[in-house]
N, C-alpha and C positions, 0 to 999 in steps of 0.2 A: 505493501499499499503504502505510495504517494506518500510524501510530510508533511509538502503543502497546495492548498490548492486538490487535491485528489479527489474518485468519484463521490467517497463515504460521504467525507466530511460535509459537499456540494448538497448528496441529494439531502443527507438531514436540514443540514446550514438552513436558517429565515431567507428571505427572500432581502437583496439590499432593497437598500432606500433608493439607486438607481429604477433600479424590476419594477418599485414602486409603484415609484413619479410614471415609467413610463407604461407599465400596466391603466393606471389609476385613467391616462390622456388615453387610453386608445378604448380605451372603455369607455370612455366617453363619446368617442367622434364614435363608433361602433352602437352608439344606443345604445349600450349593457351592461348597464353600473353593478351588474351580479356577479363580473365575469369582476371587477375586485376585492381582492381581503385581505385584511391586513395581516393575514394565522398562517400566511398561504407558505410551506415552505419551496428551496431556492426551485428546485428543480420547475414543481405547482403551480407559478410564476413563469419558468417556462416558459412551460406551455401550453398555460394562457397568451403568452406577449404573441409564441406566433403565430397561432390560432387565429386571436383578430390582427395581426397581422394582414395574414389572404386571407382572412375577410375583409378585409380597406381592402386591399389593394384590387380584389376580383369583384367589387359593389363600383370599386373605381374602373376599370374594365368598360363598364358598358357607359 
């Protein structure tokens, strides 16, 4: 296991401040405020950010 930035540490760590700000902004932009929650893990926040980015990109393509 890596000493710094290992997968296990990231999976159990809370989301970062940058992730929280990005997720909140994307959730508002996509009109899905329930996607933001302050208690998410690092990995769950990343999954939600990616999903919202993809949804917004799809909506912008029309």
